[in-house]
Residue, then its C-alpha position, 0 to 999 in steps of 0.5 A: x254736777x251730781x255727787x255719787x259714790x265711787x265704784x272702786x273705793x269704800x265709803x268715798x263720795x266724789x263729784x261727777x264732772x262728766x257733762x250729761x243729762x241730770x239723773x232722775x234720782x240723784x239720791x240713788x247715786x249716793x247709796x252704798x254699793x252692795x259687794x258680793x262676798x261669797x267665798x269660792x268653793x270648788x277645785x283649784x288648778x295651777x295657773x301654769x305648769x311648774x317643774x316640781x315633784x308630785x309631792x311638792x305639787x300635792x303640798x302646794x295644791x293641798x295648802x291652797x285648797x285647805x287654807x281658805x276652804x275652797x275644798x278643805x277635805x281634798x286639801x287635807x288628803x293631799x297634805x296628809x299624803x305629801x307629808x307622809x313622804x316629805x315632812x315639811x313644817x309649813x305643810x304640817x302647820x297648814x294641815x293642823x289648821x285645816x283639821x281645826x277649821x274642819x272641827x277635827x281638833x283631835x287630829x290637829x294636835x299631833x301635827x301641831x306637835x310635830x311642827x313645834x318639835x322641828x321649830x319650837x320658836x313659832x309663837x303664833x303656831x304654839x298659840x294656835x296649838x294652845x287654843x286647840x288643846x285648851x291648855x293653860x300651860x301652853x298659853x303660859x309658854x306663849x306668854x313667856x316667849x312674848x309677854x305682850x301678846x294680848x290675844x294669848x293673855x286674854x285667852x289664858x284669862x278666859x280659860x282661868x275664869x271665873x278664878x280671881x287669877x284671871x283678872x291680872x291676865x285680862x288687864x294685861x291684855x287690855x293694857x297691851x291692846x286697849x282696842x280689843x273688846x275680848x279682854x273687856x268682855x271677859x273682865x265683865x264676865x269676871x265681875x258678874x261672877x263676883x257679884x259686882x253687876x255695876x262694874x260688869x255693866x261698865x265693862x260690857x259697855x266698854x267692850x261694845x264701844x270698842x266694837x259695836x258688833x261684838x256679839x258676846x258683849x251683847x249676849x252678856x249684857x242681856x244675861x246681866x239684864x235678865x239676872x236683874x229681872x229686867x226680862x223685857x230690857x234683856x231681849x233686844x241685847x240678845x237680838x243684837x247679838x244674833x244680828x251680829x252673829x246669826x250662828x251664836x248658839x249661846x245667844x239663841x239659847x239665852x233668848x229662847x230661855x228668856x222667852x220661856x220665862x215670859x210664857x212665849x214658848x212658840x217664840x222661844x221654840x225656833x231659837x232653842x232649835x237653832x241653839x241645838x242645831x248649832x251646838x248639839x252638845x249644849x245640854x241646857x238648850x236640849x233641856x229647855x227645848x224638851x220643856x218647850x216641846x212638852x208645853x206645846x204637847x209635842x211629846x215625841x220631840x220632847x222625849x227625843x230632847x230629854x233623851x239627848x240630855x240624859x245621853x250628855x248628862x247621865x246623872x241628870x235626874x230632872x231630865x230622866x223624870x221629864x223623859x219618863x213623863x213625855x213617854x207616858x204621854x206618848x202611850x196615852 
C-alpha cells in the first residue's frame, strides 16, 4: 500500500489503505503540497444584516478592512469618520495601527496617544506606540510595567546601539526568550562595533541557529566577512539574506556595493536599483548607484542619483563633485 502526503495536515505522511491500481509514480505522492497563500484584497460586506447604528457599522467594517489590508485606505476613512462621532479605544488603536502599516507614522501617533490617555494600562499598545515613535523613553515605560517583555527589551537595546548601555537590555531580552534571533543578532552588531569580530561571528551564528531564515543575521554575517576582506565569502550570505527577504533594501545595497568592490558593476546595478526602489531615502545606496551608472557611462541616470544624494544630504561634498562631473559628461 503506497504512502502519500496528507491533504489536510502539514508535513504528515500516511499509508493509503484504499485498494486501487498502483500509481505510476509513487514518489509524486510524497511531494509536499504547494498551498496558495495570496492575501485577499478587495471589498468586504457583513455576512448577514445586523442591528447597529451607522457609526458602529463604520467601526466594524473599517477595522475589518484595515486589519489585514483587504482595503486599508477605505478602512482608514471609515474608522476616522466613525471615531469623529464616537471615541472608542479599540477603534483608535486599529486606526493607529492601520496608519503605521500604511507608512503614515506621523498620523498614527495622535491616535495611539488618545487611546493610551483613555486606557494607560495597554502595554502592547504602548509598545507599538514606542516603536512608531522610536522612543527610548516610551520603551522604558513598557519595561517598567512588564520587566520580562523580551521584544521591548530588545527594541530598547536596538535603539541604544552602539552604546555599551544596550548590552544589558539585549542580554535581558535573550534571557527572557532564548529562542528569539533578534537579541542575539543585535548583540553581534554591538560586538562588531566594539571590534570583537570573533564574538560578533558567534552571535550571528547563534541567531541563525535560532532562526535559519533570519535575514538580518545573514546580512550582518556578510558585512563581517567583507570587513575582514573576504569578499567572495561574503556574497553567499547577502544572497541568503535576500532569499529570506527579497525586499531587504540594506542587503541589496550591501551586495551591490560588494560587487562594485570586485569590479562587477553590471551585476551590482540591479541590486543597487532595488535598494533605492525599496528605500529611496538610503543615501549610501543612491551614491553607489550613481557611481555604478557613471562606470557604465549612463551619465543622465548618474546625475539623477547624485542629485538625490545632495537633496538627502546637502552637505555631502563628494556627491556635489560627482554631480558636477556627470553633468559635464552630459554636455559633451
